[in-house]
C-alpha positions, 0 to 999 in steps of 0.5 A: 500499499502506497500512502502519502501526505502531500502539499497538494490541493483538492477542491470539493463540491456538492452534488444535489440539484433542484432545477434545470435550465439551458445555458445562455450561450447555447440555447436549446443545446441538449448536451449542455444544461445548467442546474441550480444546486441549492435554489438560492442566489450564487455567492462566492468569496468574491461578491462580483465573481463566480467560483468555477471548477471542473470535474469528471464524475464516475459512472456509478456501477454496482462494482464501483459503488460496492468497492468504494463503500467497502473501502470507505467503511474500512478506513473509517473503522481503522481511523476510529480504532487508531484515534482510540476512545475519546469524548470527541467525535473523530473528524472524518466523514464520507463525502456527500457528492458523487465520486469524481476526478478533478481536472482543474483548480478553483478559479473565478470568473465575472458574470460577463465572462461565464458565457465566453468561458463555457463557449471556449471550453466547448470549442477546445474540447470539441464537445458534441451537440448530440445526445450521445457520448463517448466513454473514457476509461481508467482504473482506480487503485484502492490500494494507493491511498493518499491524504491531500489537503485543500488549498488553504489547508483547512481540511484534507481528503483521503483519496484513491489514485487513478491510473491508466487503463493499460499502464498501471504506473501512468496517469490516464492518457485521455484525462491528461490530454483533457486536463491540458486542454482545460488548463489552456482555456483557464489560463486564457481567462486568468484562472489558475493553471492545473498542477505541473505534476497532477496526482489524478485521484478520487476523494473518499473521505474528508478529514476536518482535524489538524492535517498533521494529526491524521493517523497516516499509518492506517492507510498502509493496507491492501483491501481484502475484496479488490485492489483495483476497479475499472471506472468510466466517465462520459461527461464533464461537469463545470461548477459555476458558482452554485450551478453546474453545467454538464457537457457530454464527451466525445472521442475528440474531447480527450 
């Protein structure tokens, strides 16, 4: 089991939604929709801006659901055992959002930039306007766990590493290419670039205690059920403030 505590960030997002409408730069386009997650006005740390973040949600299967659920329970138990009896609750909890792979850092756009950004993203990734999509495949290594802090080190995430479907010690080639394309668009809009040596991963749990207090040794184990699972992606999510824009992928998107 490979484990690591690194100065690498992971931006989280929530997954619930309450309404659906078309995005302004492409009315009637069935492959792009914008969802209001909380039914409330958008707010960010910058009153005149929208927080923007891109991710690839995993297509959930019985195998992936069972494997991730079993691993999450095992980590929770191991951490609870390591921390020991205490009057304080262990500051570790599962995530509410659907498991996903991040392909951007969090940036900010002004209201007038959002439509242009989405249009540039669709053009660069050659997003199709049909209702069909192409699946990108990778493997999730459940025996390669890392603890990755977020940007301000206010929390950390226990993550499983994503590797190429055919090359176990390489990052997924299709996703690397997509990330580079997204990175180019983000930089055009003065948003932060992605990491020079990205660690592609899926977050499993959130640790809200001091990062250096996490019992890292508990992650040094091999899951009894399976060590790797095939995962698939067929759409890209772009969080814009409290809304989500969904793009279907095609063979030229990666």
